[in-house]
C-alpha positions as CSV (number, residue, x, y, z in Angstrom):
1,X,135.5,98.6,-35.7
2,X,135.1,97.4,-32.1
3,X,134.5,93.7,-31.6
4,X,131.1,94.4,-30.0
5,X,128.2,96.6,-30.8
6,X,126.3,97.4,-27.6
7,X,122.6,98.2,-27.5
8,X,121.5,101.2,-25.5
9,X,118.0,101.4,-24.0
10,X,116.2,104.4,-22.5
11,X,112.8,104.4,-20.8
12,X,110.3,107.1,-21.6
13,X,111.2,108.7,-18.3
14,X,114.9,109.1,-19.3
15,X,113.8,110.6,-22.6
16,X,111.6,113.1,-20.7
17,X,114.4,114.0,-18.3
18,X,116.7,114.9,-21.2
19,X,114.0,116.7,-23.2
20,X,112.9,118.8,-20.2
21,X,116.4,119.7,-19.0
22,X,117.5,123.3,-19.3
23,X,121.1,122.1,-19.9
24,X,122.5,121.6,-23.4
25,X,124.6,118.7,-22.3
26,X,124.9,116.5,-19.2
27,X,126.2,113.2,-17.8
28,X,124.5,109.8,-18.1
29,X,124.8,106.9,-15.7
30,X,124.2,103.5,-17.4
31,X,123.6,100.1,-16.1
32,X,125.6,97.5,-18.0
33,X,124.2,94.0,-18.7
34,X,127.2,92.1,-20.1
35,X,125.4,88.9,-21.0
36,X,123.2,90.8,-23.5
37,X,125.9,93.5,-24.4
38,X,123.4,96.1,-23.4
39,X,123.4,99.5,-21.6
40,X,120.4,100.9,-19.8
41,X,120.3,104.6,-18.9
42,X,119.4,104.8,-15.2
43,X,120.3,108.3,-14.2
44,X,120.4,111.6,-16.1
45,X,122.1,114.9,-15.2
46,X,119.2,117.4,-15.5
47,X,120.8,120.4,-13.8
48,X,124.4,121.3,-13.1
49,X,125.8,118.6,-10.9
50,X,122.4,117.1,-10.2
51,X,121.6,113.6,-11.5
52,X,118.1,112.2,-11.3
53,X,117.3,108.5,-11.1
54,X,115.3,107.2,-14.1
55,X,112.1,105.3,-13.5
56,X,112.3,101.8,-14.9
57,X,109.1,99.8,-14.5
58,X,109.4,96.7,-12.3
59,X,108.1,94.6,-15.2
60,X,111.3,95.3,-17.1
61,X,113.3,92.9,-15.0
62,X,116.3,92.6,-17.4
63,X,116.6,96.4,-17.6
64,X,116.7,96.6,-13.8
65,X,119.7,94.2,-13.7
66,X,123.4,94.7,-14.3
67,X,126.1,96.8,-12.9
68,X,125.8,100.6,-12.3
69,X,129.3,101.3,-13.4
70,X,129.1,102.8,-16.8
71,X,129.1,106.5,-17.7
72,X,128.2,108.5,-20.8
73,X,127.0,111.8,-22.0
74,X,124.0,113.4,-23.6
75,X,124.1,116.4,-25.8
76,X,121.4,118.6,-27.3
77,X,121.9,119.7,-30.9
78,X,120.3,122.5,-32.8
79,X,119.4,122.1,-36.4
80,X,122.4,120.3,-37.8
81,X,122.9,117.2,-39.9
82,X,124.3,114.9,-37.2
83,X,121.2,112.6,-37.1
84,X,121.1,112.4,-40.9
85,X,124.8,111.3,-40.8
86,X,123.8,108.7,-38.1
87,X,121.1,107.3,-40.3
88,X,123.5,107.1,-43.3
89,X,126.2,105.4,-41.2
90,X,123.8,102.9,-39.6
91,X,122.7,101.8,-43.1
92,X,126.3,100.8,-43.9
93,X,127.5,98.4,-41.1
94,X,131.1,98.9,-40.1
95,X,131.2,102.5,-41.3
96,X,132.5,105.2,-39.0
97,X,133.6,108.8,-39.0
98,X,136.7,110.3,-37.4
99,X,136.5,111.7,-33.9
100,X,137.7,115.2,-35.0
101,X,134.9,115.3,-37.6
102,X,132.4,114.2,-35.1
103,X,133.5,116.9,-32.6
104,X,133.0,119.6,-35.2
105,X,129.5,118.2,-35.8
106,X,128.6,117.7,-32.1
107,X,130.3,120.5,-30.1
108,X,130.9,119.8,-26.5
109,X,131.5,116.1,-26.7
110,X,134.1,114.9,-24.2
111,X,137.4,113.4,-25.2
112,X,137.0,109.7,-24.4
113,X,140.7,109.2,-23.7
114,X,141.8,105.7,-24.1
115,X,138.3,104.2,-23.5
116,X,135.1,103.8,-25.4
117,X,132.3,106.2,-24.4
118,X,128.6,106.3,-25.1
119,X,127.0,109.5,-26.2
120,X,123.3,110.2,-26.8
121,X,122.4,113.2,-28.9
122,X,119.1,114.9,-28.9
123,X,117.8,117.0,-31.8
124,X,114.3,118.2,-31.1
125,X,114.1,120.0,-34.5
126,X,113.9,116.9,-36.8
127,X,111.2,117.7,-39.3
128,X,108.3,115.3,-39.8
129,X,109.4,114.4,-43.3
130,X,112.7,113.1,-42.0
131,X,111.0,111.2,-39.2
132,X,108.9,109.4,-41.8
133,X,112.0,107.9,-43.4
134,X,113.5,106.8,-40.0
135,X,115.6,109.7,-38.7
136,X,114.9,110.0,-35.0
137,X,115.1,112.7,-32.3
138,X,117.4,110.7,-30.2
139,X,120.4,108.7,-31.5
140,X,123.4,106.9,-29.9
141,X,127.1,106.9,-30.6
142,X,130.0,104.8,-29.6
143,X,133.0,107.2,-29.2
144,X,136.7,106.5,-29.3
145,X,139.6,108.9,-29.9
146,X,140.0,107.5,-33.4
147,X,136.5,106.5,-34.7
148,X,132.9,107.2,-33.9
149,X,130.3,104.5,-34.7
150,X,126.5,104.7,-34.7
151,X,124.8,102.8,-31.9
152,X,121.4,101.2,-31.8
153,X,119.3,103.2,-29.3
154,X,115.9,102.0,-28.4
155,X,113.5,104.3,-26.5
156,X,110.4,103.0,-24.7
157,X,107.4,104.3,-26.7
158,X,104.7,106.5,-25.2
159,X,102.2,103.7,-25.9
160,X,102.8,100.2,-24.7
161,X,100.6,97.2,-25.3
162,X,97.4,97.0,-27.4
163,X,97.3,100.8,-27.7
164,X,100.0,100.5,-30.3
165,X,97.4,98.9,-32.6
166,X,95.0,101.9,-32.5
167,X,94.0,102.8,-36.0
168,X,95.4,99.6,-37.4
169,X,93.1,97.1,-35.7
170,X,89.6,97.8,-34.1
171,X,90.8,97.5,-30.5
172,X,88.4,100.3,-29.3
173,X,85.4,98.3,-30.7
174,X,86.5,94.9,-29.3
175,X,87.3,96.5,-25.9
176,X,83.5,96.8,-25.5
177,X,82.9,93.1,-26.1
178,X,83.0,90.0,-23.8
179,X,83.6,86.4,-24.5
180,X,83.0,83.3,-22.3
181,X,85.5,80.5,-22.6
182,X,84.3,77.2,-21.3
183,X,87.2,74.8,-20.9
184,X,90.6,76.3,-20.0
185,X,92.8,73.4,-21.0
186,X,95.3,73.3,-23.9
187,X,93.0,74.6,-26.6
188,X,91.0,76.9,-24.3
189,X,94.1,78.6,-22.8
190,X,95.4,79.3,-26.3
191,X,92.0,80.8,-27.3
192,X,92.1,82.9,-24.1
193,X,95.5,84.2,-24.9
194,X,94.5,85.0,-28.5
195,X,91.3,86.9,-27.4
196,X,93.5,89.1,-25.2
197,X,95.8,89.7,-28.1
198,X,92.9,90.7,-30.3
199,X,91.8,93.2,-27.7
200,X,88.5,91.6,-26.5
201,X,87.7,93.7,-23.4
202,X,86.5,91.0,-21.0
203,X,86.7,87.2,-20.8
204,X,84.7,84.9,-18.5
205,X,86.7,81.7,-17.7
206,X,84.8,78.5,-16.9
207,X,86.5,75.3,-15.8
208,X,86.3,73.1,-12.7
209,X,89.7,71.4,-13.0
210,X,93.2,71.9,-11.6
211,X,96.4,72.2,-13.7
212,X,98.3,68.9,-13.2
213,X,101.8,67.8,-14.3
214,X,100.6,66.1,-17.5
215,X,98.8,69.3,-18.6
216,X,102.0,71.4,-18.6
217,X,103.3,70.0,-21.9
218,X,100.4,71.4,-23.9
219,X,99.1,74.3,-21.7
220,X,100.1,77.9,-21.8
221,X,100.6,77.7,-18.1
222,X,103.7,76.0,-16.9
223,X,105.0,74.2,-13.8
224,X,104.6,77.2,-11.6
225,X,100.9,76.7,-11.7
226,X,100.7,73.0,-11.0
227,X,98.1,72.3,-8.4
228,X,96.2,75.5,-9.0
229,X,92.7,75.7,-10.4
230,X,93.1,76.6,-14.1
231,X,90.7,79.5,-14.1
232,X,92.5,81.2,-11.1
233,X,96.0,80.6,-12.6
234,X,94.8,81.9,-16.0
235,X,93.3,85.0,-14.4
236,X,96.7,85.8,-12.8
237,X,98.5,85.1,-16.0
238,X,96.3,87.5,-17.9
239,X,96.7,90.2,-15.2
240,X,100.4,90.1,-15.8
241,X,100.5,89.6,-19.6
242,X,97.4,91.6,-20.6
243,X,96.7,94.0,-17.7
244,X,94.1,96.0,-19.5
245,X,91.8,93.0,-20.0
246,X,89.0,92.3,-17.5
247,X,88.8,88.7,-16.3
248,X,86.2,86.8,-14.3
249,X,87.0,83.2,-13.2
250,X,84.2,80.7,-12.5
251,X,85.1,77.2,-11.1
252,X,82.1,75.5,-12.5
253,X,81.3,72.1,-13.8
254,X,78.9,73.0,-16.7
255,X,77.1,69.7,-16.5
256,X,76.4,69.5,-12.8
257,X,76.1,73.3,-12.4
258,X,74.4,74.4,-15.6
259,X,72.0,76.5,-13.6
260,X,74.9,78.7,-12.5
261,X,76.2,79.0,-16.1
262,X,72.9,80.0,-17.7
263,X,72.7,83.5,-16.1
264,X,76.3,84.2,-16.8
265,X,75.7,83.8,-20.5
266,X,73.3,86.8,-20.4
267,X,76.3,89.1,-19.7
268,X,78.5,88.0,-22.7
269,X,78.5,88.6,-26.4
270,X,80.0,85.3,-27.5
271,X,81.0,81.9,-26.2
272,X,83.9,79.6,-27.0
273,X,83.7,76.0,-25.8
274,X,86.9,74.0,-25.7
275,X,85.8,71.6,-23.1
276,X,86.4,67.8,-23.4
277,X,83.6,65.3,-23.5
278,X,80.1,64.9,-24.9
279,X,78.3,66.2,-21.9
280,X,79.9,69.6,-21.4
281,X,79.8,70.4,-25.1
282,X,76.1,69.5,-25.5
283,X,75.2,71.5,-22.4
284,X,77.0,74.6,-23.6
285,X,75.4,74.2,-27.1
286,X,72.0,74.0,-25.5
287,X,72.5,76.9,-23.1
288,X,74.1,79.2,-25.7
289,X,71.2,78.5,-28.1
290,X,68.7,79.4,-25.4
291,X,70.6,82.5,-24.4
292,X,70.7,83.5,-28.1
293,X,74.5,83.8,-28.0
294,X,76.8,82.7,-30.9
295,X,79.1,79.8,-30.0
296,X,82.4,78.5,-31.3
297,X,83.3,75.0,-30.4
298,X,86.8,73.7,-30.9
299,X,88.4,70.2,-30.5
300,X,90.9,67.8,-32.1
301,X,89.7,64.4,-33.4
302,X,91.1,61.0,-34.4
303,X,94.1,61.2,-32.1
304,X,95.1,64.6,-33.2
305,X,94.8,63.9,-36.9
306,X,92.3,66.7,-37.6
307,X,90.8,69.7,-35.9
308,X,87.2,70.7,-35.9
309,X,85.9,74.2,-35.2
310,X,82.2,74.9,-35.6
311,X,80.3,78.1,-35.3
312,X,76.8,77.7,-34.0
313,X,74.6,80.8,-34.4
314,X,71.1,81.0,-32.9
315,X,69.3,81.6,-36.2
316,X,66.6,79.6,-38.0
317,X,69.2,78.9,-40.8
318,X,71.5,76.7,-38.7
319,X,71.0,73.9,-36.3
320,X,72.7,73.2,-33.0
321,X,75.5,70.7,-32.2
322,X,73.0,67.9,-31.9
323,X,71.6,68.7,-35.3
324,X,75.1,68.7,-36.8
325,X,76.0,65.4,-35.3
326,X,72.8,63.8,-36.4
327,X,73.3,65.2,-39.9
328,X,76.9,63.8,-40.1
329,X,75.8,60.5,-38.8
330,X,73.0,60.2,-41.4
331,X,75.6,60.9,-44.1
332,X,78.0,58.2,-42.9
333,X,80.6,60.5,-41.2
334,X,82.4,59.2,-38.1
335,X,80.9,59.9,-34.7
336,X,83.2,62.8,-33.8
337,X,82.1,63.0,-30.2
338,X,82.7,59.3,-29.6
339,X,86.3,60.1,-30.5
340,X,86.5,62.6,-27.7
341,X,85.0,60.4,-25.0
342,X,84.2,56.8,-24.7
343,X,80.9,55.8,-23.2
344,X,80.0,59.1,-21.5
345,X,78.1,58.4,-18.3
346,X,79.2,54.8,-18.0
347,X,82.3,55.3,-16.0
348,X,84.8,55.4,-18.9
349,X,87.2,58.3,-18.9
350,X,87.8,60.3,-22.0
351,X,90.8,59.5,-24.1
352,X,94.1,61.2,-23.3
353,X,95.1,64.0,-25.6
354,X,97.5,62.9,-28.2
355,X,97.9,66.0,-30.4
356,X,101.1,67.9,-30.1
357,X,101.2,71.3,-28.4
358,X,101.5,73.6,-31.4
359,X,98.6,71.9,-33.2
360,X,96.4,72.4,-30.1
361,X,97.4,76.1,-29.9
362,X,96.7,76.4,-33.6
363,X,93.2,75.2,-33.2
364,X,92.7,77.4,-30.1
365,X,94.0,80.5,-32.0
366,X,91.8,79.8,-35.0
367,X,88.8,79.4,-32.7
368,X,89.5,82.8,-31.2
369,X,89.9,84.3,-34.6
370,X,86.5,82.9,-35.7
371,X,84.9,84.3,-32.5
372,X,86.4,87.7,-33.0
373,X,85.5,87.7,-36.7
374,X,81.9,87.0,-35.7
375,X,81.9,89.8,-33.2
376,X,83.3,92.3,-35.7
377,X,80.9,91.3,-38.5
378,X,77.6,90.7,-36.5
379,X,78.0,93.5,-33.9
380,X,80.2,96.1,-35.5
381,X,79.3,95.6,-39.2
382,X,82.8,94.8,-40.4
383,X,82.1,92.6,-43.4
384,X,85.8,92.0,-44.2
385,X,85.6,89.6,-41.3
386,X,83.0,87.3,-42.9
387,X,83.9,83.6,-42.6
388,X,83.8,81.2,-45.5
389,X,81.5,78.9,-43.6
390,X,80.3,77.6,-40.3
391,X,82.4,74.4,-39.9
392,X,86.1,74.4,-40.4
393,X,87.9,71.0,-40.6
394,X,91.7,71.4,-40.3
395,X,94.4,69.0,-41.3
396,X,96.9,68.5,-38.5
397,X,98.4,65.0,-38.9
398,X,95.8,63.6,-41.4
399,X,95.8,60.1,-42.7
400,X,93.0,60.7,-45.2
401,X,91.0,57.6,-44.3
402,X,88.0,59.3,-42.7
403,X,84.7,60.1,-44.2
404,X,83.6,63.7,-45.2
405,X,84.0,66.3,-43.9
406,X,86.9,64.9,-42.0
407,X,88.6,63.2,-45.0
408,X,91.4,65.7,-45.2
409,X,94.7,64.3,-46.6
410,X,97.0,67.3,-46.3
411,X,98.4,69.2,-43.3
412,X,97.2,72.8,-42.9
413,X,94.3,72.2,-45.3
414,X,91.2,73.9,-44.0
415,X,87.9,72.8,-45.4
416,X,84.8,75.0,-44.8
417,X,81.3,73.7,-44.7
418,X,77.9,75.0,-43.9
419,X,75.6,73.6,-41.2
420,X,72.3,71.8,-41.5
421,X,69.0,73.5,-40.7
422,X,67.4,72.8,-37.3
423,X,65.7,69.4,-37.0
424,X,62.0,69.8,-36.1
425,X,62.5,67.2,-33.4
426,X,65.6,68.8,-31.9
427,X,65.0,69.6,-28.1
428,X,67.5,72.4,-28.3
429,X,66.3,74.2,-31.4
430,X,62.6,73.5,-30.8
431,X,62.2,73.2,-27.0
């Protein structure tokens, strides 16, 4: 067996050029990427003596690199067992067949001489029942005069991106929904990424701040975005990573510019607030309640010991953020918001974030999941997405010395609670 097992990749354009050719065999030009032991088909002989360049999307930067100095061959087969043999050989690593036996099975294969050669065979007659067990229309071979080994051949699928989840996840439904994310920091950026991965069609990003050096440890964005406004940098990031998602960026301070935020809420189905500080969170809670929009609020508390994610729904059953905080205070719980910011409005800055990056991303992802579950259940009637409660308290680095519901003593423990009813004196619930 050779001391290397190269990987061969073909874009969908290369596949189409072979499939559509009137020839039964032709030459391949391959780009070799030695560092990854990989070959990429970059030209296909489609007519006698005519090679056509293969389209390789600019986003596939690795596939566009390497040296254009490798050659191979493609051969079309007609109803034989070559691809069944390939499947059998590939399931037993190190197994090969002799070249003479391979030549009888694949007529027209060139003698490789004293070198190794790459051959791609195409059998368009593979029945559906064989495809279901993993036998494919295109396979690769590594040919020498003595032995022939099955190669790993990867072909770009017809559907790339979220479309691959069609029928497995309700991407078509979620594509019609929109979510506003207030606070595009460490937790917010992870929530934004997750919303895109779930297939939410549009996100509205709200944050007044720039990305600075100390943010890069915990943020999805890296050093390349230092100095940029977070909403603009996130918008560009999503355009590259999730190009099908619609994004609107708003550089707003939700406390000082609440009058600009209020009308924007009318155009979304859901809100996530991952902003720091008492003021922004209370303003978003108030505005979302008045706009009759469900809201998910996410933060970490007690120096990163626990996470808190609360879903606030504008119904008579559940109060707002103020009602929750008063209820917890009346029952002896810690003042969660005081942990986030000391002396709001008195000149004190809020405490620096001490949670580690994966914990913050965990909370951001869970907040996005709670938001998406709410959309699927409340708008689309998917009751498999019903949540166990309205308040999730998550153990991250818990010490276990806090009062309920924050008295979690084990990492990864999630405690679900309900919310109190609206207080008659609440200015948000009863304006």
